[in-house]
PABA-509402 format. One record per residue: residue number from 0; y negated, x, z of N, C-alpha, C, O in turn. Coordinates in Angstrom, 2 decimals, padded with zeros to 5 digits. Example, Ala and Ser with C-alpha at 12.3 -4.5 7.8 and 13.67 -1.06 7.14 Angstrom:
2
{baza 0,{005.69,013.19,007.80},{004.50,012.30,007.80},{003.30,013.20,007.80},{003.32,014.24,008.46}};
{baza 1,{002.25,012.85,007.08},{001.06,013.67,007.14},{-000.03,012.90,007.87},{-001.14,013.41,008.04}};
# end
This chain:
131
{baza 0,{003.65,-002.05,011.72},{003.65,-000.85,010.91},{005.01,-000.73,010.24},{006.03,-001.04,010.86}};
{baza 1,{005.04,-000.30,009.02},{006.28,-000.13,008.28},{007.10,001.01,008.87},{006.60,001.84,009.62}};
{baza 2,{008.37,001.02,008.52},{009.25,002.09,008.96},{008.77,003.42,008.37},{008.37,003.49,007.21}};
{baza 3,{008.82,004.45,009.19},{008.39,005.78,008.75},{009.61,006.67,008.67},{010.31,006.85,009.66}};
{baza 4,{009.87,007.24,007.50},{010.98,008.16,007.34},{010.71,009.44,008.11},{009.60,009.97,008.07}};
{baza 5,{011.72,009.94,008.80},{011.61,011.21,009.49},{011.37,011.10,010.98},{011.25,012.12,011.66}};
{baza 6,{011.30,009.88,011.51},{011.06,009.71,012.95},{012.33,009.30,013.70},{012.26,008.90,014.86}};
{baza 7,{013.47,009.40,013.06},{014.71,009.02,013.70},{014.95,009.90,014.93},{014.82,011.12,014.85}};
{baza 8,{015.31,009.28,016.05},{015.60,009.98,017.31},{014.44,010.84,017.82},{014.67,011.84,018.50}};
{baza 9,{013.22,010.47,017.49},{012.04,011.22,017.92},{011.44,010.53,019.13},{011.26,009.31,019.14}};
{baza 10,{011.12,011.30,020.16},{010.42,010.74,021.30},{008.92,010.86,021.07},{008.47,011.65,020.24}};
{baza 11,{008.16,010.06,021.79},{006.70,010.08,021.63},{006.14,011.45,022.00},{005.28,011.98,021.30}};
{baza 12,{006.64,012.04,023.11},{006.08,013.34,023.52},{006.40,014.43,022.50},{005.58,015.31,022.24}};
{baza 13,{007.60,014.38,021.93},{007.94,015.38,020.91},{007.07,015.20,019.67},{006.61,016.17,019.07}};
{baza 14,{006.85,013.94,019.28},{006.01,013.65,018.12},{004.58,014.16,018.36},{003.99,014.78,017.48}};
{baza 15,{004.04,013.90,019.53},{002.69,014.35,019.86},{002.61,015.88,019.76},{001.66,016.42,019.18}};
{baza 16,{003.59,016.55,020.31},{003.59,018.02,020.28},{003.68,018.53,018.83},{002.98,019.47,018.46}};
{baza 17,{004.52,017.90,018.03},{004.65,018.33,016.63},{003.37,018.07,015.84},{003.01,018.87,014.98}};
{baza 18,{002.69,016.97,016.11},{001.44,016.68,015.42},{000.39,017.72,015.81},{-000.40,018.16,014.97}};
{baza 19,{000.37,018.10,017.07},{-000.56,019.15,017.50},{-000.27,020.47,016.79},{-001.18,021.27,016.56}};
{baza 20,{001.00,020.71,016.44},{001.38,021.94,015.76},{001.23,021.84,014.24},{001.43,022.83,013.54}};
{baza 21,{000.87,020.67,013.73},{000.63,020.54,012.29},{001.48,019.53,011.58},{001.39,019.42,010.35}};
{baza 22,{002.31,018.77,012.27},{003.09,017.71,011.64},{002.16,016.65,011.08},{001.11,016.38,011.66}};
{baza 23,{002.53,016.06,009.96},{001.65,015.08,009.31},{002.46,013.94,008.73},{003.64,014.09,008.39}};
{baza 24,{001.80,012.79,008.60},{002.36,011.63,007.93},{001.83,011.65,006.50},{000.62,011.72,006.28}};
{baza 25,{002.74,011.57,005.54},{002.37,011.67,004.12},{002.92,010.49,003.33},{003.92,009.88,003.70}};
{baza 26,{002.23,010.19,002.24},{002.70,009.20,001.30},{002.59,009.80,-000.10},{001.64,010.52,-000.41}};
{baza 27,{003.55,009.50,-000.92},{003.57,009.98,-002.30},{003.60,008.77,-003.22},{003.95,007.67,-002.79}};
{baza 28,{003.24,008.96,-004.47},{003.34,007.88,-005.45},{004.32,008.31,-006.54},{004.55,009.50,-006.76}};
{baza 29,{004.88,007.32,-007.19},{005.78,007.59,-008.30},{005.59,006.49,-009.33},{005.05,005.43,-009.01}};
{baza 30,{006.02,006.73,-010.55},{005.92,005.69,-011.57},{007.20,005.65,-012.41},{007.91,006.64,-012.56}};
{baza 31,{007.43,004.47,-012.93},{008.57,004.22,-013.80},{008.04,003.43,-014.98},{007.29,002.47,-014.81}};
{baza 32,{008.43,003.83,-016.19},{007.94,003.16,-017.39},{009.07,002.53,-018.18},{010.18,003.04,-018.23}};
{baza 33,{008.74,001.39,-018.78},{009.65,000.71,-019.69},{008.82,000.35,-020.93},{008.12,-000.66,-020.95}};
{baza 34,{008.91,001.18,-021.96},{008.16,001.04,-023.20},{006.67,000.83,-022.98},{005.94,001.81,-022.80}};
{baza 35,{006.19,-000.41,-022.98},{004.75,-000.64,-022.86},{004.32,-000.97,-021.44},{003.14,-001.21,-021.19}};
{baza 36,{005.25,-001.00,-020.50},{004.91,-001.31,-019.11},{005.17,-000.09,-018.23},{006.22,000.55,-018.34}};
{baza 37,{004.22,000.21,-017.37},{004.38,001.30,-016.42},{004.09,000.76,-015.03},{003.08,000.10,-014.81}};
{baza 38,{004.98,001.05,-014.10},{004.83,000.60,-012.73},{004.58,001.80,-011.84},{005.39,002.73,-011.79}};
{baza 39,{003.47,001.79,-011.13},{003.15,002.87,-010.19},{003.28,002.30,-008.79},{002.70,001.26,-008.47}};
{baza 40,{004.06,002.98,-007.96},{004.35,002.49,-006.61},{004.16,003.59,-005.58},{004.32,004.77,-005.88}};
{baza 41,{003.79,003.20,-004.34},{003.73,004.18,-003.25},{005.10,004.35,-002.61},{005.92,003.42,-002.63}};
{baza 42,{005.34,005.51,-002.07},{006.56,005.73,-001.31},{006.39,005.15,000.08},{005.29,004.72,000.46}};
{baza 43,{007.47,005.14,000.85},{007.34,004.86,002.28},{006.56,006.02,002.89},{006.47,007.10,002.30}};
{baza 44,{006.01,005.80,004.06},{005.35,006.90,004.77},{006.43,007.84,005.26},{007.44,007.41,005.82}};
{baza 45,{006.22,009.12,005.05},{007.18,010.14,005.49},{006.52,011.03,006.53},{005.37,011.45,006.38}};
{baza 46,{007.26,011.31,007.59},{006.76,012.27,008.57},{007.25,013.64,008.14},{008.45,013.85,007.97}};
{baza 47,{006.31,014.58,007.96},{006.65,015.95,007.58},{006.39,016.84,008.79},{005.24,017.01,009.20}};
{baza 48,{007.46,017.41,009.39},{007.30,018.25,010.58},{006.41,019.46,010.31},{006.14,019.79,009.15}};
{baza 49,{005.95,020.13,011.38},{004.95,021.20,011.24},{005.31,022.32,010.27},{004.44,022.79,009.53}};
{baza 50,{006.54,022.76,010.26},{006.86,023.92,009.43},{007.67,023.54,008.19},{008.26,024.41,007.55}};
{baza 51,{007.69,022.25,007.86},{008.39,021.80,006.66},{007.40,021.75,005.50},{006.19,021.64,005.70}};
{baza 52,{007.91,021.83,004.30},{007.07,021.82,003.10},{006.70,020.40,002.72},{007.57,019.55,002.52}};
{baza 53,{005.40,020.14,002.62},{004.95,018.82,002.20},{005.23,018.61,000.71},{005.34,017.47,000.26}};
{baza 54,{005.35,019.69,-000.04},{005.68,019.57,-001.46},{007.16,019.21,-001.62},{007.51,018.36,-002.43}};
{baza 55,{008.03,019.86,-000.84},{009.46,019.55,-000.90},{009.73,018.12,-000.47},{010.63,017.47,-001.00}};
{baza 56,{008.97,017.61,000.50},{009.16,016.24,000.97},{008.90,015.22,-000.14},{009.50,014.15,-000.15}};
{baza 57,{008.01,015.55,-001.07},{007.68,014.63,-002.15},{008.43,014.86,-003.44},{008.21,014.17,-004.43}};
{baza 58,{009.33,015.83,-003.45},{010.05,016.18,-004.68},{010.80,015.00,-005.31},{010.74,014.85,-006.53}};
{baza 59,{011.50,014.15,-004.54},{012.19,013.02,-005.20},{011.24,012.10,-005.95},{011.60,011.54,-006.99}};
{baza 60,{010.04,011.93,-005.45},{009.07,011.04,-006.10},{008.48,011.69,-007.35},{008.26,011.02,-008.35}};
{baza 61,{008.24,012.99,-007.28},{007.76,013.72,-008.46},{008.82,013.72,-009.55},{008.52,013.55,-010.73}};
{baza 62,{010.08,013.91,-009.15},{011.18,013.91,-010.13},{011.31,012.54,-010.78},{011.53,012.45,-011.99}};
{baza 63,{011.19,011.48,-010.00},{011.26,010.12,-010.56},{010.16,009.93,-011.61},{010.42,009.43,-012.70}};
{baza 64,{008.95,010.33,-011.27},{007.84,010.20,-012.23},{008.08,011.07,-013.45},{007.86,010.64,-014.58}};
{baza 65,{008.54,012.30,-013.23},{008.74,013.25,-014.33},{009.77,012.73,-015.33},{009.58,012.85,-016.54}};
{baza 66,{010.87,012.16,-014.82},{011.93,011.71,-015.72},{011.77,010.28,-016.22},{012.21,009.97,-017.32}};
{baza 67,{011.15,009.42,-015.44},{011.08,008.01,-015.81},{009.67,007.48,-016.07},{009.51,006.33,-016.48}};
{baza 68,{008.66,008.30,-015.85},{007.30,007.80,-015.95},{006.61,007.95,-017.28},{005.68,007.20,-017.58}};
{baza 69,{007.04,008.89,-018.09},{006.32,009.23,-019.34},{006.36,008.14,-020.41},{005.48,008.09,-021.26}};
{baza 70,{007.35,007.29,-020.37},{007.72,006.50,-021.54},{006.82,005.31,-021.83},{006.88,004.78,-022.94}};
{baza 71,{006.02,004.88,-020.92},{005.15,003.73,-021.17},{003.84,004.16,-021.79},{003.22,005.12,-021.33}};
{baza 72,{003.40,003.46,-022.82},{002.16,003.82,-023.49},{001.12,002.78,-023.15},{001.42,001.59,-023.24}};
{baza 73,{-000.07,003.14,-022.76},{-000.66,004.46,-022.62},{-000.61,005.01,-021.18},{-000.87,006.19,-020.97}};
{baza 74,{-000.28,004.16,-020.19},{-000.43,004.56,-018.80},{000.67,005.47,-018.29},{000.45,006.18,-017.30}};
{baza 75,{001.83,005.48,-018.91},{002.93,006.33,-018.45},{002.55,007.80,-018.31},{002.69,008.36,-017.22}};
{baza 76,{002.06,008.44,-019.36},{001.67,009.85,-019.23},{000.51,010.06,-018.25},{000.49,011.05,-017.52}};
{baza 77,{-000.44,009.14,-018.24},{-001.60,009.27,-017.35},{-001.16,009.21,-015.89},{-001.52,010.08,-015.09}};
{baza 78,{-000.37,008.18,-015.54},{000.11,008.05,-014.17},{001.04,009.19,-013.78},{000.97,009.69,-012.66}};
{baza 79,{001.89,009.60,-014.70},{002.84,010.68,-014.39},{002.08,011.96,-014.04},{002.39,012.61,-013.04}};
{baza 80,{001.13,012.33,-014.85},{000.35,013.54,-014.58},{-000.39,013.41,-013.25},{-000.40,014.35,-012.45}};
{baza 81,{-000.99,012.26,-013.00},{-001.68,012.03,-011.74},{-000.75,012.13,-010.54},{-001.11,012.73,-009.52}};
{baza 82,{000.45,011.55,-010.65},{001.42,011.61,-009.56},{001.88,013.04,-009.30},{002.04,013.45,-008.14}};
{baza 83,{002.09,013.79,-010.35},{002.54,015.18,-010.18},{001.43,016.03,-009.56},{001.71,016.88,-008.72}};
{baza 84,{000.20,015.81,-009.95},{-000.93,016.54,-009.34},{-001.02,016.19,-007.86},{-001.19,017.08,-007.02}};
{baza 85,{-000.92,014.92,-007.53},{-000.96,014.50,-006.12},{000.20,015.13,-005.34},{000.00,015.58,-004.21}};
{baza 86,{001.38,015.16,-005.92},{002.55,015.77,-005.29},{002.30,017.26,-005.02},{002.61,017.76,-003.94}};
{baza 87,{001.74,017.97,-006.01},{001.47,019.40,-005.84},{000.43,019.66,-004.75},{000.38,020.75,-004.18}};
{baza 88,{-000.40,018.67,-004.46},{-001.38,018.78,-003.37},{-000.79,018.35,-002.03},{-001.47,018.39,-001.00}};
{baza 89,{000.49,017.95,-002.03},{001.15,017.57,-000.78},{001.10,016.10,-000.46},{001.32,015.71,000.68}};
{baza 90,{000.82,015.27,-001.45},{000.77,013.83,-001.21},{-000.54,013.43,-000.55},{-001.48,014.22,-000.47}};
{baza 91,{-000.58,012.21,-000.08},{-001.75,011.69,000.60},{-001.51,011.76,002.10},{-000.50,011.26,002.59}};
{baza 92,{-002.42,012.37,002.83},{-002.29,012.51,004.28},{-002.74,011.22,004.95},{-003.91,010.83,004.85}};
{baza 93,{-001.80,010.54,005.63},{-002.10,009.29,006.31},{-002.06,009.44,007.83},{-001.97,008.44,008.54}};
{baza 94,{-002.13,010.66,008.32},{-001.96,010.91,009.75},{-002.97,010.12,010.59},{-002.57,009.46,011.55}};
{baza 95,{-004.24,010.18,010.25},{-005.24,009.47,011.05},{-005.00,007.97,011.04},{-005.14,007.31,012.07}};
{baza 96,{-004.64,007.43,009.90},{-004.39,005.99,009.79},{-003.19,005.59,010.64},{-003.24,004.59,011.36}};
{baza 97,{-002.11,006.37,010.57},{-000.91,006.06,011.36},{-001.22,006.18,012.84},{-000.81,005.33,013.63}};
{baza 98,{-001.93,007.22,013.23},{-002.25,007.39,014.65},{-003.22,006.32,015.14},{-003.23,005.99,016.33}};
{baza 99,{-004.02,005.77,014.24},{-004.88,004.66,014.63},{-004.09,003.43,015.03},{-004.53,002.64,015.87}};
{baza 100,{-002.90,003.27,014.45},{-002.00,002.17,014.80},{-001.00,002.56,015.88},{-000.17,001.75,016.28}};
{baza 101,{-001.08,003.78,016.36},{-000.05,004.32,017.25},{000.04,003.58,018.58},{001.14,003.38,019.09}};
{baza 102,{-001.07,003.16,019.13},{-001.00,002.51,020.45},{-000.12,001.28,020.39},{000.72,001.07,021.27}};
{baza 103,{-000.28,000.47,019.36},{000.54,-000.74,019.21},{002.02,-000.36,019.07},{002.88,-000.99,019.69}};
{baza 104,{002.29,000.65,018.28},{003.68,001.08,018.07},{004.28,001.63,019.36},{005.40,001.29,019.72}};
{baza 105,{003.53,002.49,020.05},{004.04,003.07,021.28},{004.29,001.99,022.33},{005.27,002.08,023.08}};
{baza 106,{003.44,000.98,022.40},{003.61,-000.08,023.39},{004.82,-000.96,023.07},{005.31,-001.66,023.96}};
{baza 107,{005.31,-000.94,021.85},{006.46,-001.74,021.47},{007.77,-001.04,021.77},{008.80,-001.41,021.21}};
{baza 108,{007.76,-000.03,022.64},{009.00,000.55,023.09},{009.28,001.96,022.62},{010.30,002.53,022.99}};
{baza 109,{008.39,002.55,021.81},{008.64,003.90,021.33},{008.38,004.93,022.41},{008.95,006.02,022.39}};
{baza 110,{007.51,004.60,023.37},{007.15,005.55,024.42},{007.54,005.02,025.80},{007.50,003.81,026.04}};
{baza 111,{007.90,005.92,026.68},{008.15,005.57,028.07},{006.82,005.38,028.78},{005.79,005.79,028.25}};
{baza 112,{006.81,004.76,029.97},{005.54,004.61,030.71},{004.84,005.95,030.97},{003.61,006.02,030.92}};
{baza 113,{005.60,007.00,031.25},{005.00,008.33,031.46},{004.34,008.84,030.19},{003.25,009.41,030.23}};
{baza 114,{005.01,008.62,029.06},{004.44,009.07,027.79},{003.18,008.27,027.44},{002.24,008.81,026.87}};
{baza 115,{003.18,006.98,027.79},{001.98,006.17,027.54},{000.79,006.72,028.33},{-000.33,006.76,027.81}};
{baza 116,{001.03,007.16,029.56},{-000.04,007.76,030.36},{-000.53,009.04,029.69},{-001.74,009.28,029.61}};
{baza 117,{000.39,009.87,029.20},{000.02,011.10,028.50},{-000.80,010.77,027.26},{-001.78,011.45,026.96}};
{baza 118,{-000.39,009.73,026.53},{-001.12,009.33,025.33},{-002.54,008.92,025.67},{-003.48,009.28,024.96}};
{baza 119,{-002.72,008.18,026.75},{-004.08,007.80,027.18},{-004.88,009.04,027.56},{-006.07,009.13,027.25}};
{baza 120,{-004.23,010.00,028.23},{-004.92,011.22,028.66},{-005.44,012.04,027.48},{-006.48,012.69,027.60}};
{baza 121,{-004.74,012.01,026.34},{-005.19,012.80,025.20},{-006.08,012.00,024.25},{-006.49,012.51,023.21}};
{baza 122,{-006.38,010.75,024.61},{-007.34,009.99,023.82},{-006.75,008.99,022.88},{-007.35,008.70,021.84}};
{baza 123,{-005.59,008.44,023.19},{-004.97,007.46,022.31},{-005.90,006.28,022.05},{-005.99,005.80,020.92}};
{baza 124,{-006.59,005.79,023.09},{-007.43,004.63,022.89},{-008.68,004.96,022.06},{-009.46,004.06,021.75}};
{baza 125,{-008.86,006.22,021.69},{-009.94,006.61,020.78},{-009.37,006.92,019.40},{-009.99,007.64,018.62}};
{baza 126,{-008.19,006.39,019.10},{-007.56,006.66,017.82},{-006.98,008.07,017.78},{-006.74,008.61,016.70}};
{baza 127,{-006.74,008.66,018.94},{-006.16,010.01,019.06},{-006.99,011.06,018.35},{-006.44,012.01,017.81}};
{baza 128,{-008.28,010.90,018.32},{-009.16,011.84,017.62},{-009.15,013.24,018.26},{-009.52,014.21,017.60}};
{baza 129,{-008.74,013.35,019.53},{-008.80,014.66,020.19},{-007.56,015.51,019.93},{-007.45,016.60,020.49}};
{baza 130,{-006.63,015.04,019.10},{-005.42,015.84,018.85},{-005.72,017.12,018.13},{-004.80,017.89,017.84}};
# end
């Protein structure tokens, strides 16, 4: 799994508790145009804590599209508007997908043995659907 922004110094139990309270993994898109070429790219996955703004988390990507995306014809304006609409909706929620890969990540050292037991108790081997 790729590096996720926002998980620095986070323990597995704290992450689980925050996800239960509404924390989510989000991805945003941005575009950059150079005359007739427009490049649309996804951001890294960002962890947005429960009481943080998902719109504020995507602001750098919306700003990049707003200032650098318009200039390519014809896709620059189309992609820019699409990216800004997606940003205003809070990006793309990838929480289920990330949690589906969580067991592998937790087993690679992110969780202590006690936390692994807790993860199994809440349904980790079912893709954490009971969260």
